[in-house]
N, C-alpha and C positions, 0 to 999 in steps of 0.2 A: 754432239752427234751419240754421246754415249747412253743418253738417257733414252731418249726419244726414239726407242728399236723398230715402232711400227711405221717411221718414215718409210718413206720409198725412195731407194736410189736403181743406179743402174751398174751392175757389176761387169765390167768387159772382159771379156774372155779372147784369147789368143793362141790358145792349144788345142785340147782335146777336148774344150767344153763349146768350139763352135760347133760340135755336134749338139741338137738337143736333145737327142736320146740319152746320150753322153751325162751332159750336166743335166739332165733330168733325177739321177742317184743320187748328187749332193744334195738335194730337197727331200727324196724320196727312199735314198739306201737302198742299197744290192748292189749288186755286180756288175758294170757294165760289159759288154758285148768286148772280148777281146784283153779284159783286165783280171789280173788274178788275185788281188786282193779286194774287199767288199769297201763300199762307202756307207759311214754310217748314217748319214742324212742331216737335216735338219730337224730342232726341234716344229717349225713350220713346215710340213711339208709340200703345203699348196705350189701351185706352179706359178711360174713367172707372171705380170701380166702384160708385160709384151717383150719384143725383142725387135731391133732393127740389125742392121752389117754397119761397122764403123771402120775407121779405119785410125790406126794406135800411131803418133810422135816417136816412135823407137824403133827399134830396128830389132830385131827377130833373130835369138838362137838355139841349139841345142847343147845342154852339158848336163854334167851330174849322170846320176844312174835313177833311172828309174825301178825301186822298189815293185812299185803298185802295177806295172805295165812287165815285170818279167824280164829288167834289163834295158838297155839304148836309151838314148839321153834323153831330157827332159825339155820344154821348152821355157823360153825365158825372153826378158826383153832387157835392153840396154838404154835407158831411162839420159844418159849422158847425149842419146844422138834424139832431134828434135827437129824430123824429117816422116812426115806420113809413109811409113813403110810397112808397115804390119798391118795387116787385115784382120781384124777382130769382130765377135759378137756380143753386142750388150745388152743386155736379161734385167728388164724392170722388176724388182723382188723389193722384199722389204731392208731396212739395216740387220735386222733380226738375223734374216737368211744369209745376207752377205758375211757378218758377222760369223755364221755356222760354216758356209763353204770354208770362207779364210781359214778359222780352225784348222778342217779337214785336210786342207792344202799343205797346213805349217804346221801338222801334227801335234796340234792342240785338242783340248778335250771338247764336244760339241756344247756352245755354252758359253764358253769364255768371253766376257764380253768386252773388247774394241774400242776405245775413244778415237772418233774417226775427225774430229775437233784438229790436230796439228795437222793432216794431209789437206783439210778444206782451207786452212790460213795459210800454210806455206809451201800447199805445193806434194810433201813427198810427209810421209811418217814411216821412222824406223820401229818396230817393235821389239825386234832381239834380231835372232841369229838363225832363224828356221829356214827353210829354201824358199818361201814366200811371202818372209817380213817386212820388204818394203810396196807399203802398200801408196799409188799415186793415185792422184786426184787429177781428174781427165775434161772438167768444166764441167756444163751443168745444160746439159742437151732436152730441150724439153721442160726445163725448171727441175729435173732433179739432179742431183749430184752423181758423176759418175767417178769409178773407182776399178782402179786392177790394182796387181801387184804382183812382184818381182822377187828376185834373189838381192840381200840387201850386200852381196858379194862381187866386188868390181868382176865383169864378165870376163877382163884378160888373168884374173886370177882364178877363174874354171876352166875345166881341162872340156875342149870340145869333144863331143859324145853325139854322133846322128840317131837320131831313132829308131827304134827296133819299128818292125812291119806293121804288129799290131798298132799302138801308138801314131804310127804316120801315118796308117789307114781311117782312124779314125776321124783324125785332122783333115783329112783329104777330102773325106764324106762332109763334114762340118764345112769345108768350102764349097762343096759343091751347092752345099742346102742353104747356108748361109747369104755366102754372095751370088752362086748364079754359075760359080765356075764349072768349066766343062773338065771331064777327067784328066783330060791332059794340059789343062791351063793349073789343074790343082797341085799335079805330080809340078811342073816347072817351077810354082811357088815355091813348095818343099825341097824339090832341089835348090834351087839360090840360096837359101835360107841352114841348108843342112852342109852346105859346105864351107869353109873356115874362111873369111877375107873375102866373100862375095856379098851382094845386096850395094 
């Protein structure tokens, strides 16, 4: 999929990008509410074609330290757990836009081309040692391939770190917006996954 960057793919989010206004900054650029560092934006800033709530078959956890949110852990999934545990939101965007979102998440230059062929063929692709350099193929709902990404580092090798309030609040609002949860349900979900060993 490195050549046809105009083809459509689902980008499946599970962290702050559950909130549409926050994800829009990855395409349009700018500083989302609660974040301390700006997003560069994609080469193609057009809005996604469609979006839908989904369940990811992997466990959610919060680890590392987020510079962009001013501290606190960030969301990762553990691909070794194959159960529908994590609430996500799928956005239908072009393959080029997906590459630019991935570049911003992994600290690469926008415009860096990523070949998704390996992920399509074997289910995963290791791109490097960046924070979100493991791309995972999640099937093809509606006929378009779905991808998400997480850390290539084994979760047990990362220190657990709960999200700070700004990041947590953004995810909570995204859960309410995309999955129709109440504020209390969103809070219960995040408490569950913010506690080591739970879930």
